[in-house]
Structure formats: C-alpha cells, structure tokens
C-alpha positions in Angstrom: 84.0 84.1 101.9 87.6 85.0 102.8 86.4 87.1 105.7 84.6 84.2 107.4 87.6 81.9 107.0 90.2 84.5 108.1 88.1 85.6 111.1 87.6 82.0 112.2 91.3 81.3 111.9 92.2 84.5 113.7 89.9 83.5 116.6 91.7 80.1 116.8 95.1 81.7 116.7 94.2 84.2 119.4 92.9 81.5 121.7 96.0 79.3 121.1 98.2 82.3 122.1 96.7 82.1 125.5 98.5 78.7 125.9 101.3 78.7 123.3 103.9 81.4 123.2 105.4 82.1 119.8 105.5 79.3 117.1 103.1 81.4 115.0 104.4 80.0 111.7 104.2 76.3 112.7 100.7 76.8 114.1 99.6 78.5 110.9 100.8 75.5 109.0 98.9 73.1 111.3 95.8 75.2 110.5 96.5 74.9 106.8 96.5 71.1 107.1 93.2 71.2 109.0 91.5 73.4 106.4 92.9 71.4 103.5 91.5 68.2 105.1 95.0 66.8 105.5 97.3 65.3 108.1 100.5 66.8 109.4 103.8 65.4 110.7 105.2 67.7 113.4 108.9 67.4 114.1 110.5 69.0 117.1 112.6 68.2 120.1 110.8 67.3 123.4 109.4 70.2 125.3 108.5 72.5 122.4 104.7 72.2 123.1 103.8 69.8 120.2 101.3 67.8 122.3 100.0 70.9 124.1 99.3 72.6 120.7 97.2 69.7 119.4 95.2 69.3 122.6 94.4 73.0 122.8 93.5 73.2 119.1 91.0 70.3 119.5 89.4 72.1 122.5 89.1 75.4 120.6 87.4 73.9 117.5 85.0 71.7 119.6 86.6 68.5 118.2 86.9 65.1 119.7 90.5 64.4 120.8 92.3 61.1 120.9 95.9 60.2 121.6 98.1 57.3 120.8 101.5 57.0 122.5 103.4 54.9 120.0 105.7 52.3 121.5 107.5 49.3 120.0 104.9 46.8 121.4 101.9 48.7 120.1 99.6 46.5 118.0 97.4 47.5 115.0 94.3 46.7 117.0 95.4 49.1 119.6 94.9 51.8 117.0 91.8 50.7 115.1 90.0 48.7 117.8 88.8 45.1 117.9 85.7 43.0 118.1 85.1 41.6 121.6 82.8 38.7 122.4 80.0 39.5 124.8 79.1 36.3 126.7 75.8 37.7 127.9 74.5 38.2 124.4 76.7 35.7 122.5 77.6 38.4 120.0 80.7 40.3 119.1 80.7 44.0 119.9 83.2 46.5 118.4 85.5 48.2 120.9 86.5 51.4 119.2 90.1 52.3 119.1 91.4 55.8 119.5 91.3 56.3 115.8 87.5 56.9 116.1 87.9 60.6 116.9 88.2 64.0 115.2 91.8 65.1 116.0 94.2 62.2 116.6 97.5 62.9 118.2 99.9 60.2 117.1 102.7 60.8 119.6 106.2 59.7 118.6 104.9 57.9 115.6 108.3 56.6 114.6 108.7 54.5 117.8 106.5 51.7 116.6 107.2 49.1 113.9 106.1 49.5 110.3 103.3 47.0 110.6 101.6 49.1 113.3 102.4 52.4 111.5 100.6 50.9 108.4 97.4 50.5 110.5 97.0 54.3 110.0 97.4 54.2 106.2 93.8 53.3 105.4 92.4 55.7 108.1 94.5 58.6 106.7 93.8 58.0 103.1 90.2 56.8 103.1 88.8 58.1 106.4 87.8 54.5 107.3 89.2 51.4 109.0 88.6 47.7 108.2 88.2 45.4 111.2 87.5 41.7 110.6 86.6 42.4 107.0 84.0 45.1 107.9 84.5 48.8 107.0 83.8 51.5 109.6 83.7 55.2 108.5 85.6 57.7 110.6 84.6 61.3 111.5 84.5 63.7 108.5 86.7 66.0 110.6 89.3 63.2 111.2 92.9 64.5 111.0 96.1 62.9 112.2 98.7 65.2 113.8 101.7 63.0 114.4 104.9 64.0 116.2 108.4 62.8 116.1 111.7 63.6 117.7 114.4 64.6 115.1 117.5 63.9 117.3 116.8 60.5 118.7 117.2 57.4 116.5 117.8 54.5 118.9 114.6 52.4 119.2 112.9 54.2 116.3 111.6 53.0 112.9 111.8 55.4 109.9 108.3 56.0 108.5 107.8 54.2 105.1 107.7 56.4 102.1 104.1 55.5 101.4 103.1 56.7 104.8 105.2 59.9 104.7 103.4 60.8 101.4 100.1 60.6 103.2 101.0 63.5 105.3 100.0 66.8 103.7 102.7 68.7 105.5 105.8 68.1 107.5 106.1 70.9 110.0 109.3 71.8 111.8 108.8 73.1 115.4 112.0 75.0 116.4 113.2 76.2 119.8 111.3 79.4 120.7 113.0 82.8 120.4 114.7 84.1 123.6 111.9 86.6 124.3 109.2 83.9 123.8 111.0 81.5 126.1 111.3 84.3 128.8 107.5 84.8 128.5 106.9 81.0 129.0 108.9 81.1 132.2 107.1 84.2 133.4 103.7 82.7 132.7 104.6 79.6 134.7 105.9 81.8 137.5 102.6 83.6 137.5 100.6 80.4 138.0 100.0 79.0 134.6 100.0 75.2 134.4 99.8 73.4 131.1 98.3 70.3 132.8 95.3 72.4 134.0 93.9 73.9 130.8 90.4 74.0 132.3 91.6 77.0 134.4 92.5 79.0 131.3 89.7 81.1 129.8 89.7 79.5 126.4 86.7 80.5 124.1 85.8 77.7 121.7 84.3 78.5 118.3 80.7 79.5 118.6 79.6 77.6 115.6 80.0 73.8 115.8 80.3 73.5 112.0 82.8 76.3 111.6 85.7 74.1 110.3 83.5 72.1 107.8 82.1 75.4 106.5 85.6 76.9 106.1 86.7 73.7 104.3 83.7 73.9 101.9 84.4 77.6 101.1 88.1 76.9 100.4 87.1 74.0 98.1 85.0 76.5 96.0 88.1 78.7 95.5 89.7 78.6 92.1 93.4 79.0 91.2 94.5 80.9 88.1 96.0 78.7 85.3 99.3 80.6 85.6 99.6 79.7 89.3 98.6 76.1 88.5 101.5 75.9 86.0 103.8 77.4 88.6 102.9 74.7 91.1 103.5 71.9 88.5 106.8 73.5 87.4 108.1 73.5 91.0 107.1 69.9 91.6 108.6 68.7 88.3 111.9 70.5 89.0 112.3 68.3 92.1 112.6 65.3 89.9 115.4 66.8 87.8 117.5 68.4 90.5 121.0 67.1 90.7 120.8 66.5 94.5 117.5 64.5 94.3 117.3 60.8 93.9 113.5 60.6 93.9 111.4 63.7 93.5 107.9 64.6 94.4 104.9 62.8 92.8 101.7 64.3 91.3 100.1 63.9 94.7 102.6 66.6 95.9 101.4 68.9 93.2 97.8 68.4 94.4 98.9 69.0 98.0 100.7 72.2 97.0 97.5 73.4 95.3 95.2 72.6 98.2 97.6 74.1 100.8 98.1 77.3 98.8 94.3 77.8 98.7 94.0 77.3 102.4 97.0 79.6 103.0 95.5 82.4 100.9 92.1 82.0 102.7 93.8 82.4 106.1 95.3 85.6 104.7 91.9 86.9 103.8 91.9 86.4 100.0 89.8 84.2 97.7 92.6 83.7 95.2 96.1 82.2 95.5 99.3 84.0 94.5 102.8 82.7 93.7 103.8 84.1 97.1 101.3 81.7 98.8 102.8 78.8 96.8 106.3 79.7 97.8 105.5 80.2 101.5 103.9 76.8 101.9 106.2 74.8 99.5 108.8 73.7 102.0 106.4 72.0 104.5 104.5 70.4 101.6 107.6 69.1 99.8 110.4 68.5 102.4 109.2 65.0 103.3 108.6 63.9 99.7 112.2 64.2 98.5 114.8 61.5 98.7 118.3 63.1 98.3 121.3 61.4 96.8 123.8 60.1 99.4 126.6 62.2 98.0 124.5 65.3 98.1 123.7 64.7 101.8 127.4 64.3 102.5 128.0 67.6 100.9 125.5 69.2 103.3 122.3 69.3 101.1 119.0 69.2 102.8 115.4 69.0 101.4 114.8 72.6 102.4 118.0 73.8 100.7 117.0 72.0 97.5 113.5 73.4 97.6 114.9 76.9 98.1 117.1 76.4 95.1 114.2 75.3 93.0 112.0 78.3 94.1 114.8 80.6 93.1 115.1 79.1 89.7 111.5 78.6 88.8 109.9 81.3 86.7 107.3 83.2 88.7 104.1 84.0 86.7 102.9 87.6 86.4 
C-alpha cells in the first residue's frame, strides 16, 4: 500500500518540478490536502506561483480544472450556477457554475463579501450545491484550493471563522530561496513560458483513478492509540494556552489525524508517527486559533503558539 501512494506522489512531485522551482514543502502540503479529501487555503504574495501550481497539479492528475477570480461584485450564482429559461422548450436548464469541477482554484478568495464566500460552504462541506431548492452533487474528487494575499487588506473581507474551519490546511507560500529564484530566471531566459504549459513535456498519471485509489488506501490505514492521544493532547492544549482566546475544535483533531495519515503515506509508511503529527500540525492548526489581542501586541503568532505547544506536549514512545 505505501509503495503505491508514495510512488504516485513522487511522480506528481517530479512533474511539478518541471514547472515549479523549489516550494517542495508547500507542494507536499497541497498533496496532503488532496489525499485527505480536504481543501487548502494558500497564502502568499503575488508572483509566488500559487495559481500556476494548482493549474499544473490538475493537469498532472487528469482532473477537471475550474477557476473563480473573486471580486467585490461576484454573486453566489456566479459560483454555483443558475437555472436559465429556455424559450424554445419552455423549460429551465441548469447552467453549471465553475464549482462543477474537480480542482477549483478560488483566486483571492478574501476579495469578495461574506455572502458570496458562504456560497462555497455547502460545496466544501457536503460536496453538493443547492440551486432553487434542488441539490446537485459535485465531483468525488472536488477540492477547493483557495489563495489569498497576506499583505493587502484594502478592499478585502476576512474569511468567516466557519469557512476558515472548512479548510483542512492553511499553507504559507514563502519567497523562493536565492538559488531557486536564480533558476526561475534562467528557465525563462532559456525559453520557458508559464502561459504555454502545453509546450512542456508533462506526463500525467497513467491511471485515471490513481488519486481515488490512494485516498481509499489511506483511509484503510490505522493510527496507534498512543498517537491518537498525542493528537488530542495537542489540540486540547490550544484551548488552554495563555495566548489563545479560542482554541481548535474537535474537527481540528480529526483533521490532524487525517493529515498525519496522508503525510506518512507520502513518506512511504503505512503507520503514522509523532513526527508526522508534529510536521503537519502548523498548517492544520494555524488558521483555527484566535489569539488574544494583548498576545498579538506582544508578538505572538499562531505558529509560535503551536511551536510552544509541540515543545510542551509529551511525545508517546
């Protein structure tokens, strides 16, 4: 089992490296979200290849790709679709919105009002949308990969806590290292163009059902009771930390469990270790903590709080 998952992910990573230079850790976290049947919020400044990563990933895994550019005037029906009256047949026909796809890129999701953001809630949680009282199922592979800019606040709308909690991971996409950035420039100088991906020799997965098969095999993995207790201990400590106003919910504990299983499978194992839990804890928990105002003034961040908790939590043998 772990050999199939790890070899599949290795193929995806190798193909992504043909387009994306560096960013191995954020890409690995995106793949964790995909394998754990979750959604990811990707935060990074413009120009760090957020959109390019998602487009390339969809192509490699043979998935349908949809994109929504979130703007202040975007309406919920622009996401889900709407019924349109056909004069010739005197019937209403559903015009599918971009949510009817496999991989949905929600670009700059914090630029649209909460009412429109909420249109994604049902789709993210239940893999379905309701239009004019009728429910429509979405693709079993459906995943939302949303992006946001961390440095620009004018004209943006903070994501509601309920929607933030629907994201399995919050992934930080940093500036590339100097050597990686030099390689990006050299590639473009040699003729690479990110707007012409069809000219790059990208090899998609040979099996159409590779991702569903990986997901099924990861679901069959079991986590030792000691590691389960470790996960619960970490999450419960977020509620008692002096810098935290609201800690992580039980949903966060489930998310940490699922992500640690996917993470260990990527690493070629059929069991999760405390190291897997620690390595994936920050992206799982950082968007689920609300810090006290005085703690933020003192320089505390969600990541620093999580690091403190990981250092104090007893690691099972």
